[in-house]
C-alpha positions in Angstrom: -14.5 -2.0 33.2 -14.5 -3.3 36.8 -16.8 -6.1 38.1 -18.1 -3.6 40.7 -19.2 -1.2 38.0 -20.8 -4.1 35.9 -22.6 -5.3 39.1 -23.9 -1.8 39.8 -25.3 -1.4 36.2 -26.7 -4.9 36.4 -28.5 -4.0 39.6 -30.0 -1.0 37.8 -31.1 -3.2 35.0 -32.6 -5.6 37.5 -34.3 -2.8 39.5 -37.8 -3.4 38.1 -37.6 -7.0 39.4 -36.2 -6.3 42.8 -37.8 -2.9 43.4 -40.1 -4.4 45.9 -37.2 -5.6 48.1 -37.5 -2.8 50.6 -36.6 -3.7 54.1 -33.9 -6.1 53.0 -30.3 -5.8 54.1 -27.7 -4.8 51.5 -26.4 -8.4 51.4 -29.9 -9.7 50.9 -30.5 -7.3 48.0 -27.3 -8.4 46.4 -28.2 -12.0 46.7 -31.6 -11.4 45.2 -29.9 -9.5 42.3 -27.5 -12.3 41.7 -30.4 -14.8 41.7 -32.3 -12.6 39.3 -29.3 -12.4 37.0 -28.9 -16.1 37.0 -32.5 -16.6 36.0 -32.4 -13.7 33.5 -28.9 -13.7 31.9 -30.0 -11.1 29.3 -29.6 -8.5 32.1 -25.8 -9.0 31.8 -26.0 -8.4 28.1 -28.0 -5.2 28.7 -25.5 -4.1 31.4 -22.6 -4.6 29.0 -24.3 -2.6 26.3 -25.0 0.3 28.7 -21.3 0.3 29.8 -20.1 0.1 26.2 -22.3 3.1 25.3 -21.0 5.0 28.3 -17.4 4.3 27.3 -18.0 5.4 23.7 -19.6 8.6 24.8 -16.7 9.3 27.2 -14.1 8.6 24.5 -16.0 10.8 22.0 -16.1 13.7 24.5 -12.4 13.3 25.2 -11.6 13.3 21.6 -13.6 16.4 20.9 -11.8 18.1 23.7 -8.4 17.2 22.2 -9.6 18.3 18.8 -10.5 21.8 20.2 -7.3 22.1 22.1 -5.0 20.9 19.3 -6.8 22.4 16.3 -4.0 24.9 15.5 -1.2 22.3 15.5 -3.3 19.8 13.6 -4.1 22.2 10.8 -1.1 24.5 10.8 2.0 22.6 11.9 4.8 24.0 9.8 6.5 20.6 10.2 3.8 18.8 8.4 3.6 18.5 4.6 0.5 20.0 2.8 -0.9 18.9 -0.5 -3.9 20.2 -2.4 -4.6 23.9 -2.3 -2.3 25.4 0.4 -4.7 28.3 0.7 -7.9 26.1 0.8 -10.8 27.1 3.0 -11.2 23.6 4.5 -8.4 21.5 5.9 -8.3 17.7 5.9 -5.8 16.0 8.2 -4.9 12.5 7.3 -3.0 10.0 9.5 -1.5 7.3 7.3 1.0 4.5 6.9 2.7 3.6 3.6 2.2 -0.2 4.3 -1.5 0.1 5.1 -3.5 -1.2 2.2 -6.5 0.8 3.3 -4.3 4.0 3.2 -3.4 3.2 -0.4 -7.1 2.9 -1.3 -7.9 6.0 0.7 -5.3 7.9 -1.5 -7.5 7.2 -4.5 -10.5 8.6 -2.7 -8.6 11.6 -1.5 -7.4 12.2 -5.1 -11.1 12.2 -6.1 -11.9 14.8 -3.4 -9.1 17.1 -4.6 -10.1 16.7 -8.2 -13.7 17.6 -7.4 -12.9 20.4 -5.0 -10.0 22.8 -5.6 -10.4 24.6 -2.4 -9.3 21.9 0.0 -5.9 21.7 1.7 -4.7 18.4 3.1 -2.2 18.1 6.0 -0.3 14.9 5.9 0.5 13.3 9.2 2.9 10.4 8.8 2.0 7.8 11.4 4.0 4.6 10.8 2.4 1.9 12.8 3.1 -1.2 10.7 6.8 -1.9 11.5 10.3 -0.8 10.7 9.6 -0.5 7.0 6.8 1.9 7.6 9.0 4.0 9.9 11.8 4.1 7.3 9.3 5.1 4.5 7.8 7.9 6.7 11.2 9.3 7.6 12.3 9.2 3.9 9.1 10.9 2.8 9.5 13.7 5.3 13.2 14.1 4.4 12.2 14.5 0.7 10.7 17.9 1.6 14.3 19.3 1.7 14.5 18.5 -2.1 11.1 19.7 -2.9 9.8 16.3 -3.9 7.5 15.3 -1.1 4.2 15.0 -3.0 5.8 13.1 -6.0 7.6 10.8 -3.6 4.5 10.3 -1.5 2.5 9.3 -4.5 5.2 6.9 -5.7 5.3 5.2 -2.3 1.6 4.9 -2.2 1.4 3.2 -5.6 4.5 1.0 -5.4 4.3 -2.7 -5.6 4.8 -4.7 -2.4 5.8 -3.5 1.0 7.7 -0.3 1.8 11.0 -1.5 3.2 14.4 0.2 3.2 15.6 -1.2 -0.2 12.3 -0.7 -2.0 11.9 2.9 -0.6 15.4 3.8 -1.7 14.7 2.3 -5.1 11.6 4.5 -5.5 13.5 7.5 -4.2 16.1 7.1 -7.0 13.4 6.6 -9.6 11.7 10.0 -8.7 15.0 11.8 -8.9 15.9 12.2 -5.3 19.5 12.5 -4.3 19.6 9.3 -2.2 22.8 10.3 -0.2 21.2 13.6 0.8 17.9 11.9 1.6 19.6 9.5 4.0 21.4 12.4 5.8 18.2 14.4 6.0 16.3 11.5 7.5 18.2 12.0 10.7 17.1 15.6 11.1 15.4 16.3 14.5 12.3 17.6 12.9 11.7 14.2 11.3 11.5 12.5 14.7 9.4 15.4 16.1 6.8 15.0 13.3 6.5 11.2 14.0 6.3 11.7 17.7 3.6 14.3 17.4 1.6 12.2 15.0 1.6 9.3 17.4 0.6 11.5 20.3 -2.2 13.3 18.4 -3.5 10.1 16.8 -3.8 8.3 20.1 -5.2 11.4 22.0 -7.9 11.7 19.3 -8.9 8.0 19.9 -7.6 6.7 16.6 -6.5 3.1 16.7 -5.0 2.8 13.2 -4.7 4.2 9.8 -6.1 5.8 7.8 -7.8 8.2 10.0 -9.1 11.7 9.1 -9.9 15.0 10.8 -12.3 17.1 8.7 -13.7 20.1 10.5 -15.4 19.0 13.7 -15.6 15.4 12.5 -13.2 12.5 13.3 -13.3 9.8 10.7 -11.3 6.7 11.6 -10.9 4.2 8.9 -11.4 4.1 5.1 -13.9 6.6 3.8 -15.0 7.2 0.2 -14.6 10.4 -1.8 -18.3 11.3 -1.6 -18.2 10.9 2.2 -15.2 13.2 2.3 -17.1 15.7 0.2 -20.0 15.6 2.7 -17.7 16.3 5.6 -15.9 19.0 3.7 -19.2 20.7 3.0 -20.2 20.5 6.7 -16.9 22.0 7.7 -17.2 24.8 5.1 -20.8 25.6 6.3 -19.5 25.8 9.9 -16.7 28.2 8.8 -19.0 30.6 7.2 
């Protein structure tokens, strides 16, 4: 937001006051507007609110465009794990981080959705934004797909005590029966880095600033949402698909 843009909006807000200033030079009008603003500081607040609304509308429009352009890769990326019903008629995409406490709470809500609706598929987008431990956990979780244990490992990481760090992640991996040596080798596979890079690009392009964040049909839902809210968004997506 530039000062020039703020000044222009403030002039519009002050227009009723200075509307009679016809015949003045541009500098005289600006001086009158500044004097009006000094005497009525609420004009600046109103101008800021207008600019914020414009920015929000622009961001929402840009996110909708990205959603339309990237729908196929969001919902059908073969390099992304899927839980729930793989043949479900509605797809939920979740961006998450194993060290995000809100993501751990969101897992319970997502479990509630899947228990209530057996026709939902969930695409898991690992988006580690909370440090090296999160990155290690995400890479390990994605690598566990090679051993057919992604969902079990994911659930264990989401319910573990404390932060996900290298030692704690490996400890959980051993507990769920993963071959740890193979897991470490598979973590270096190029498709792991590709998934994480794509998650970051998609998340930011959609306007998400953190985790958890969800895409459900035409709706973007940043932040923590309850199972009943998920159900409403799934119902709206299902109605649109019919």
